[in-house]
LOPA-683272 format. One record per residue (C-alpha): residue in one letter; x, y, z. Coordinates in steps of 0.2 Angstrom, whole numbers, plus 5000, padded with zeros to 4 digits. Layout:
aXYZ ...
This chain:
m435447925099 g433748005101 t434148115116 l435148275113 k435748225096 w435748405090 i437148455102 v438148295107 g439848305100 f439748495095 l439748575112 g441248675108 w441948775123 v440448745135 s441048565136 g442248625150 g442348745164 p440848785175 i439548775161 g440248605157 a440148545175 l438348615177 i437748535160 g438648375163 f437848355180 l436148395173 f436248275158 g436748135170 s435248175181 l434048185166 v434548035156 e435447875159 s435747815141 g436347875125 l437548005131 d439247915130 s439948055118 l439348195130 r440048115145 q441748095137 l441748275133 t441248335150 g442348205158 n443948265150 m443948435158 d445148475172 p444248425188 g444848585196 q443648675185 q442148595193 g442248705208 g442948865215 t442449045212 t443549085197 y443449005180 q445148935175 r445648945157 t446048785148 t447148725134 t445548725123 a445648915122 s446948905109 r445948785098 g444848845084 y442948805085 t441848775070 a440348885067 t439248745073 e440248735090 q440148915092 r438248915089 n437948775101 s438948855114 f437949015112 m436348915114 v436948825129 s437548985137 l435849055133 l434948915142 v435948925157 l435749115159 s433949105154 s433548995169 a434249135180 v433149265172 i431549155172 k431749125190 a432149305195 d430449355201 g430049185209 r428849125195 i429149025179 l427949105167 q427349015151 s427749175140 e429549165145 l429648985141 d428849015125 y430149145121 v431549025123 r430548885114 d430349005099 f432149045098 v432648855098 r431348815085 r432048955073 n433848905076 f433848715077 g432148665071 e430648585079 a431548415083 a432648515095 v431348605105 s430748465117 e432648425121 a433148605124 m431548635135 r432048475145 i433748545148 l432948715153 d431748625165 g433248545173 l434148705174 n432748785183 g432948665197 q434848705198 q435748855207 v436748945194 n438349045199 l438149195187 y439949255190 e440749085187 v439749055171 g439949235166 s441749225167 q441849085155 i440649165143 s441649325143 y443249225140 y442649135125 m441349255117 n441849415109 y440949575114 s439649585100 q439149405104 r438949445123 l437949595118 q436749495108 l436649365121 f436149495133 h434849565121 y433949395121 l433949385140 v433149555141 g431849495128 i431449345139 a431249455155 n430049565145 a429049415137 d427649445148 g427649635144 e428349685161 l430149695166 c430049695185 k431449755198 q431949575202 e432249535184 k433149695181 d434249665196 v434749485189 l435049565171 e436249695178 a437149555188 i437249455172 a437849605162 s439249635175 a439649445175 i439949435156 r440849605157 l439749715147 n439949905149 a438549975160 a438050095147 d437849955134 a436749855146 t435650005150 s435550035131 v434849855128 i433649865143 a432950035136 m432549945120 f431249855129 y430749975144 k430050125136 d429950295145 t430250475139 d432050455140 s432250285133 a432750335116 y434250435123 a434650285134 v434750175119 l436050285111 e436950295128 i436750485129 s435750605140 p434350715134 s435550865137 a436650805123 t436950925108 d436350875090 d438150835085 e438350725100 v436750635095 k437350605078 t439050545085 a438150425097 y437150355083 r438650315072 r439550235087 m438050125092 a437750075074 m439550015072 k439549925089 n437949835086 h438049795067 p437349625063 d438849565054 k439749555070 v438749405075 a438749315058 t439649165064 l438249125076 g437049085061 p435749175051 d434349175065 v435449255078 q436049385065 k434249415061 a433949455079 a435449575079 e434549665064 e433049685075 k434149765089 f435049875075 r433349935070 k432849985087 i434450095088 q433950175071 q432150195078 a432850285094 y433850395083 e432350445072 t431350475087 i432650595094 k432750685077 k430950705076 q430750775093 r432150905090 g431750935071 m433450875066 s433850845048 
C-alpha cells in the first residue's frame, strides 16, 4: 500500500466523529485504491456522527490508545485545523505550507511528507466546522496536548513573520472550540507577537503585577507547560514543547531584568 501507509490502521480516535467523517470523505475523493483498511475504520463509525452540530461520544472513548495512535491522531488534528489557519487571510502561503511540511518531516520522516501535504491540499478545499472538530479534540486530548496543538497553529499563522487580524480571529475561535482558557491562548499568541507587554501576557499577568505575583505566575506557567506533559506524543512534539517552555523562561527573565528582580 503506497498511499497513506504511515497512518492507515493507526488513526486512533480520529477514525470516528466529525474528523473521521471529514478525513474519510477526503480520502475517498483523493484516491480510489489501497484504502480498504482506512475505509473499514471510517465506515464503522456511527452514521449519526457524520452530521449535526455537536460531537457525539462513542464507545471508543473507553478504549485505550497506543502511543502511535495518539501521535497520529494529534497529527491529523493538526492538519485539519492547519487548513483553517492557512486559509484565514484568503491566501495559502508557501511559508505556512513549509512550516507544516517541516513538522511532518521531523515526526514521520521524509516518506510521509508528500502524503501529508496531499491531505492538507485536499483539506484546503474543504469547509471545516471548527466547533464540531474542536469538540472532538477537546474530548480526546488532555489539556497539555491541546495547548501544544494550539502552539503549533500559532506558529503556522506566524510563519510569514506576520500574524494578521483574520488569523488571530481564527486562532481565537479554535482556542474556544478546543476549550482552552482564554488567558492560555493569549499567552501562546504573545510568544509570537512581540510588543512591550508581551512578556507579561506570556505569564498571564498584567504589568501592574507585584514581584511576588510575577514569581508565582512563572511557577504556575512552568508547571502547566512542562514538556513531560506531552511525552506520549513523541520526542519531536516534546521538543517543540521545550521551545514553548523556554519562551516562558525568557519572558520571566525579561521581566526580572526590567524590574531588577533577583
